[in-house]
Structure formats: C-alpha cells, structure tokens
C-alpha positions in Angstrom: -29.8 -12.5 149.9 -31.5 -15.8 149.3 -29.7 -18.2 147.0 -33.1 -19.1 145.6 -33.4 -15.6 144.0 -32.2 -15.6 140.4 -32.2 -12.5 138.2 -34.4 -12.9 135.1 -33.4 -11.5 131.8 -36.2 -10.2 129.6 -36.2 -9.8 125.8 -36.5 -6.0 125.8 -33.4 -4.3 127.3 -32.3 -0.8 128.0 -30.9 -0.2 124.6 -34.3 -1.0 123.0 -36.0 1.4 125.3 -33.5 4.2 124.6 -34.0 3.7 120.9 -37.8 3.8 121.3 -37.6 7.0 123.5 -35.0 8.7 121.2 -32.7 9.9 124.0 -30.3 8.7 126.6 -31.4 7.8 130.2 -29.5 9.6 133.0 -30.0 10.1 136.7 -29.5 13.8 137.5 -28.8 13.8 141.2 -29.4 17.2 142.8 -27.6 17.7 146.1 -28.0 20.6 148.5 -29.3 21.9 151.8 -33.0 22.2 152.5 -34.1 25.5 150.9 -31.3 25.5 148.3 -33.7 25.1 145.4 -33.1 21.5 144.5 -36.8 20.6 144.0 -37.6 23.8 142.2 -34.7 23.4 139.8 -35.5 19.7 139.2 -39.2 20.5 138.5 -38.4 23.4 136.2 -35.8 21.2 134.3 -38.4 18.4 134.0 -41.0 20.9 132.6 -38.6 22.0 129.8 -37.5 18.4 129.0 -41.0 17.1 129.0 -42.2 19.8 126.6 -39.3 18.8 124.3 -40.6 15.2 124.3 -38.1 13.6 126.7 -39.3 10.9 129.1 -38.7 12.2 132.6 -39.6 11.7 136.2 -38.8 13.6 139.4 -38.0 11.8 142.6 -38.4 14.3 145.4 -37.2 13.9 149.0 -40.5 14.8 150.8 -42.7 12.9 148.3 -40.6 9.7 148.6 -40.7 9.9 152.4 -44.5 10.2 152.3 -44.7 6.8 150.6 -41.8 4.4 149.9 -39.7 5.6 152.8 -42.4 6.5 155.3 -40.9 4.0 157.8 -37.6 5.8 158.0 -36.5 8.6 160.4 -33.5 10.9 160.2 -30.8 9.0 162.1 -27.6 8.4 160.2 -28.6 4.8 159.5 -32.0 5.8 158.2 -30.6 8.5 156.0 -28.2 6.0 154.5 -31.1 3.6 153.8 -33.2 6.5 152.4 -30.6 7.3 149.8 -30.0 3.6 149.1 -33.7 3.0 148.3 -33.9 6.1 146.2 -30.8 5.0 144.2 -32.4 1.6 143.6 -35.6 3.2 142.4 -33.6 5.6 140.2 -31.6 2.6 138.8 -34.8 0.9 137.8 -36.1 4.1 136.1 -32.8 4.4 134.3 -33.1 0.8 133.0 -36.6 1.8 131.8 -34.9 4.5 129.7 -36.2 7.5 131.7 -34.3 10.7 132.6 -34.6 10.8 136.4 -34.3 14.1 138.3 -33.5 13.2 141.9 -33.8 16.0 144.4 -32.6 14.9 147.9 -30.3 16.5 150.5 -28.2 13.3 150.5 -25.8 15.0 152.9 -23.1 12.3 153.2 -20.4 11.7 150.5 -20.4 8.0 151.3 -24.1 7.7 150.6 -23.8 9.6 147.3 -20.8 7.5 146.3 -22.9 4.4 146.9 -25.8 5.8 144.8 -23.4 6.5 142.0 -22.0 2.9 142.2 -25.6 1.4 142.3 -26.8 3.5 139.3 -23.5 3.3 137.4 -21.1 6.2 137.0 -21.9 6.4 133.3 -25.6 7.1 134.2 -25.1 9.4 137.1 -24.8 13.2 137.0 -24.2 15.0 140.3 -25.4 18.6 140.5 -24.4 20.5 143.6 -27.1 23.1 144.2 -24.9 25.4 146.3 -26.5 27.9 148.7 -24.9 28.8 152.0 -26.8 27.9 155.2 -27.6 31.5 156.2 -29.3 32.1 152.9 -31.2 28.8 153.2 -32.3 29.8 156.7 -33.5 33.2 155.5 -35.6 31.5 152.9 -36.9 28.8 155.2 -39.7 28.0 152.8 -41.0 25.2 154.9 -40.3 26.7 158.3 -38.0 23.8 159.1 -34.9 25.7 160.1 -36.9 27.7 162.7 -38.2 24.5 164.2 -34.7 22.9 164.2 -33.2 26.0 165.9 -35.8 25.6 168.6 -34.9 21.9 169.1 -38.3 20.7 167.6 -36.6 18.8 164.8 -33.6 16.8 165.9 -30.8 15.7 163.5 -31.6 18.5 161.0 -29.0 18.8 158.2 -26.9 21.9 158.6 -28.0 22.5 162.2 -27.1 19.5 164.3 -26.5 16.9 161.5 -23.6 17.3 159.0 -23.8 18.2 155.3 -20.7 17.3 153.3 -20.3 19.5 150.3 -19.5 17.6 147.1 -15.9 18.1 146.3 -16.0 17.2 142.6 -19.6 17.4 141.4 -20.3 17.2 137.7 -21.7 20.7 137.9 -22.3 23.3 140.6 -25.3 25.7 140.4 -25.1 28.7 142.8 -28.7 29.6 143.7 -27.6 32.3 146.0 -26.2 34.5 143.3 -27.9 33.2 140.2 -31.6 33.5 139.2 -33.6 30.4 138.7 -33.8 31.3 135.0 -30.0 31.6 134.7 -29.5 28.4 136.7 -31.9 26.5 134.4 -30.2 27.9 131.3 -26.8 26.7 132.4 -28.2 23.3 133.5 -29.8 22.8 130.1 -26.6 23.7 128.3 -24.7 21.2 130.4 -27.2 18.4 130.3 -28.3 18.7 126.7 -25.4 16.8 125.0 -25.4 14.1 127.7 -29.0 13.0 127.0 -28.8 12.9 123.2 -28.5 9.5 121.5 -25.2 9.1 119.8 
C-alpha cells in the first residue's frame, strides 16, 4: 500500500447512521454448498426485514461474479480473493449502517476467518446452511453438479474442490430436513435481538 494514501475521517460516522436507521448493522454470512438454499434464505430474510423497515442488501455469489469479481476464476487463489473483495464490500455496507445478507459458498475456513476479521467479529454472524452433498446434487437447481461430474466445470466445490464445514458457526440451518418457512422462522428469532438498537 502506498505511503501516500491516508484514511480520511468524515463528520458522519457509523453510530450516526445506526441512530438514523433505527437498527444495528450486521453482516449475516450464509455459508453452504451450491444448492443448499443460501440465496433463497438470504432473499426471503431480506424481504421480511425490508417490509419491517430495516435497511438491507443481499450480496449474492453469482451476482457479484457477474460484476465486481468478473475477472476471477475458481482457483484457490481466486476463491480467496473473491471472498476478500466481498468482505471488503460488506464492511463498507456495515459502516453505512446496512444489514448485509451475504450468500456465498466461501468453502475455506481460512477465508471465512479473514472475512470475520475484516468486517469485525462483533459485526459478523456466520450462518451455516447445512445440506448434504447428495441432496444438493439431487436439487441441482442450476445444472452445475451434472456438468461438474462430467468434467465440464473444474474445481467445483464438493466435487473436486474442498468444502470445509464451519465447526462453530453462530447458527446452523438444516435445509435438508426443515422447510424454508421453518428455517426462516428460526433465523428471524435468532437474528432479531442482534439487529435491535440497545
């Protein structure tokens, strides 16, 4: 980093934005395999929060890769950079007083730990969207597992690239055994107290 870059402090800070918004700002980081239901859960949670008047934004894996991260592939190095950029964007949203719902596979513990560190542990809520690989493959909503099994998509998480289950997530949602409605209900009950101003 250049020694000529100096952080500038502005008169309006995060606490001012929180007071103006009327709620806490958190980064709710959904972790799980492709097809586990991360994006659906994040989108449904945002809809409920939005209708209650909370300031929210969903950062979704595919959407971010279509824009900000369209120069990245799926090597280990690129995956790490993908998560780093997402964490930096989520940190900025958090400073803006927004509740960020981040839906990314983010398969490696080291990358998730770095995201937590960048965003701040007090602002970071890790939700493990648990769904076993066979069930995700059966769903195969995007047809990606089928392509990966045929060798058409290299370095696909769960097939020929690793996925490290979170060992101590803040919450686990089991989308194999629970309905989306039940999952959302549990999530709202857990998240609710954490986004209220004290």
